[in-house]
C-alpha positions as CSV (number, residue, x, y, z in Angstrom):
1,M,5.4,-14.6,-18.0
2,S,8.1,-16.8,-16.4
3,C,9.0,-20.0,-17.9
4,L,8.6,-21.5,-14.8
5,F,4.7,-20.1,-14.4
6,N,3.7,-21.4,-17.7
7,S,5.4,-24.9,-17.0
8,L,3.7,-25.0,-14.0
9,G,0.6,-24.0,-15.8
10,R,0.8,-26.2,-18.0
11,L,1.0,-29.2,-15.9
12,L,-1.7,-28.5,-13.9
13,G,-4.4,-27.7,-16.9
14,Q,-4.1,-24.1,-16.0
15,S,-2.5,-20.8,-17.3
16,G,0.7,-19.7,-16.0
17,A,-1.2,-16.0,-14.4
18,T,-3.5,-18.2,-12.6
19,V,-0.8,-20.2,-11.5
20,R,1.4,-17.1,-10.4
21,A,-1.4,-15.5,-8.8
22,A,-2.1,-18.6,-6.6
23,L,1.3,-18.8,-5.4
24,V,0.8,-14.7,-4.7
25,H,-2.1,-15.2,-2.7
26,Y,-0.5,-18.0,-0.8
27,T,2.5,-16.4,0.3
28,A,0.5,-13.3,0.6
29,T,-1.7,-15.2,3.1
30,H,0.2,-17.8,5.1
31,L,3.4,-16.0,5.9
32,D,3.4,-17.9,8.9
33,A,3.1,-21.2,7.9
34,T,6.7,-23.0,7.3
35,H,8.9,-23.7,4.3
36,Q,12.1,-25.4,4.7
37,G,12.1,-25.0,8.5
38,M,11.3,-21.4,8.4
39,P,8.4,-18.9,8.4
40,V,7.4,-18.4,5.1
41,R,7.9,-14.5,5.7
42,D,11.6,-15.6,6.7
43,W,12.1,-17.7,3.6
44,I,10.9,-14.6,1.4
45,R,12.8,-12.3,3.2
46,W,16.1,-14.1,2.9
47,Q,15.8,-15.2,-0.6
48,D,14.2,-11.5,-1.8
49,E,17.0,-9.7,0.8
50,G,14.9,-7.0,1.2
51,G,11.3,-8.0,2.6
52,H,8.2,-9.7,1.5
53,G,6.8,-6.6,0.0
54,R,8.7,-6.2,-2.7
55,H,8.7,-9.4,-3.5
56,E,5.4,-9.3,-3.6
57,Q,5.1,-6.2,-5.8
58,A,7.3,-7.7,-8.7
59,Q,5.1,-10.8,-8.6
60,Q,1.8,-9.1,-8.8
61,G,2.5,-7.3,-11.4
62,N,4.5,-9.6,-13.2
63,K,7.5,-7.9,-13.1
64,W,10.3,-10.3,-11.7
65,N,13.5,-8.3,-11.5
66,R,16.7,-9.3,-9.7
67,N,18.5,-6.0,-9.5
């Protein structure tokens, strides 16, 4: 589990896994919402340089890898 999710979980009184699952669910169900002026799907694609599918798979499987 990433330090980011563990830290956010402590702040929110939840486990890091719970926070991660909530963020994965949000991104999967709100791809057309905007973040920093662009749709979430485009923002993820921009961050991931490979599309939202690989990002979601990595998050769901607890395998955060930036190859």
